[in-house]
Structure formats: C-alpha cells, structure tokens
C-alpha positions, 0 to 999 in steps of 0.5 A: 345301542340297546339292541347291541346290549341285548345281542352281547347279553346272549354271548357265553360268559367265557367269550364275554370275559375274553372280549373284556380282557382285551378291552381292559388292555386297550383302555390301559394302553390308550389312556395315560391318565387311567394308566397312571391312576391305576399304577399310583393307586396300586403302589399306594397299597403296596403293589407293583404293576406286576403284582396286579396286572391281571386287574387290567383285564378284570376291569374290562371283564366287568364292562363286558359282562354287564349286559349279561348281568343286566338283561338275562333273566337268571344271574350266572352261576354263583357259589356262596361261601359264608352264608352262615353269617347272614343266617345268624344276623337274621336269626337275631332279628336284625337288618343287614347292610351288605358292603362291597368295594369295587372288586370282582363282579360287585354287580352280581353280589346283590343279585346272588344274595337276593336270589338266595334270601329275598323270598324269605326275608324281603327285597334287598334295597340299593341306591340307584342313580339313572344314567344320563343317556336315555337308552342306558337309563332304560336298560339299567332300570330293567337291570336294577329292578329285578326280582328280590331287588328294590332300587331306590333313588339317590335322594333323601327319600331313597335313604329313608326307604333304606332305613325303613327296610333295615328296621323291618329286618330287611337288607340293603347293599352299598359300595362304601368306597364310592366317592359321595357328593360334597358334604355327604362324607368325611376325609378318612385314610384309605390305603394311607391317603385321605379319601373322601368317604361316604358316611351313609353306611356307618349312619345306617348301621348306627341308627338301626342296629343292623349287622354289617356283612362284608361281601366280595364276589370273585370271578372264576377263571375261563368263565366258570362262574363266580364265588360270593364270599361273605363274612362278618365285620370283625368288630362291632362298628365304632359308636363315633362317626369318624371312627366308624368310617375309618373302620369301614375303610379298613374293612374295604382294604381287607377285602381288596387284599383278598383279591387285589388282582380283581380290584378296580385300581383305575377308579378315581378313589382320591378325587375331590367330591363333586358339588351337589345338593344334599338331597340327592346323590347318596344323601346322608341319613336323616337324624334319628326319628325322622325317617 
C-alpha cells in the first residue's frame, strides 16, 4: 500500500483533484450515514445542499492530494495572504497559535507557514497521533516530521512541549474543531448546537500569552495551487475558559463561512467524545508552572 501512495504522490495536482472529486461523490452516494451527516451539518449552519454541493468533491480532493503533500519533498505552490499579522506577532516577541478548522487543504497550512517562517523563528509544533496501520504510520511519520515542523505525541508530554515552544516565541498549530477525548473538552455551541470542544487551544493562549492567528488554506480551481489566508483573532481571547472556547468556536464558524464549499461537512463534529486516559489524545494543558 505504501508503494501505491508513492505512485499516487507523483501524479500532477490537477489530476489528483479530478480523481479526488470523483471519489468524493462516490463516498457521498455510497454511504447513507455520511450523506445524512453532511446534509444535516450544512443545514445547521444555514446551507442547503445546493449551496455546498461543491464540498462533496473537495472532501475527495483532500484524500487524493494527501500522498503528494506527505511524500513529495516540496509542498505545492501556496500564496500567503495576511502575512503581516504573523510578522506583527513575532515583532512583539510572542509565540503564535495557528488555528484552522477542517477546511480546504488544512494539511498544507502548516507546511506553507513552516516554509515561510521556520528558518527564522524555529519549527512549528503540531500534535501527532500515529495511525493504527503500520504502513500508514510509517508514511505519516515521514510526512509529519518535515523541515520546519516538529510533530509531538498526543500525550501530556507533547502538550508540555507545545507550551515550551510558545514560551520560546515559536509557533504551534491546532485544529480546534476536532473532537477531543472525554474529559479534555467542554460542551460549547457550534453553529447553534452544543459540540464537545477542546480546551487545549484556549489554555495554550491563556498560559503563554501567545497570539492567535486564524488560518484557512483554500484550493484554487484546476489544480493551480492554494492560497493560505491568515488573520488575527478579532478580539483578545476571553480570560475565562468557557468564554474563550466559545470565542474560538465562533472564530471557526467565521472561517468556515468564508469558504463553505471547502469545509468537511461530513465530519462527525457533534459526536460523543471517546473515553480515553487524560494523559493521551490531545491532553489538556497542565496547570501553570508545571510545563
């Protein structure tokens, strides 16, 4: 299977996106559960299927482009808009928490940012959970640990490494709309429905004084590349945890509404959290002073 991944990674981006679009529609038509969740999640945000039907193909493109993003030494062409907010944060001597929802090519967001800023400001740290399949775990290990990117385990030790990176003035990257394990989040509204939401992103900012940068990596038509849009969080993060988590959920809603046709509406955002030990899987940040 790893050989197939390497073969696919050599295909041009436009062809991967054509193949991926077909795969997206096959999955949508073949799975009633996925189709129902896609339609329900979009409707909750106020979109009819006709408004976001392009997102069906984009979900497949996300899968098809993954081997190229993971295995090719250089990332695809990616313009960066809004770089001045990143420069401003580092000019203030602050670390940065990059936040992006499951939208567009979120895999490329960290690669593009690392290529632009890691030579001067150090690696971008991300949490990494190994795949269960051995061949996929090996491929992903190569993909995650690229130049300018430091992948740390989804354990308490990994979270401590993220805090240390922020205190050194470096950056970390998170997907705050990912459902954390039980005990590591709070229920907070997301498009009007309570969703179990990680507290890690808010705690990292509250404990380190890092800047929050919102990121959205948009696919361009016909495989012409990508645009990474960056901007500040509109208001300083709230001091209380529940209010901060709600604020970040609202920021993710805002980003999704910028490109609703590239969001993963089929993602099980409202599922019950899995039971898991608190020392693993997106563990919450330790109390102040213990990192």
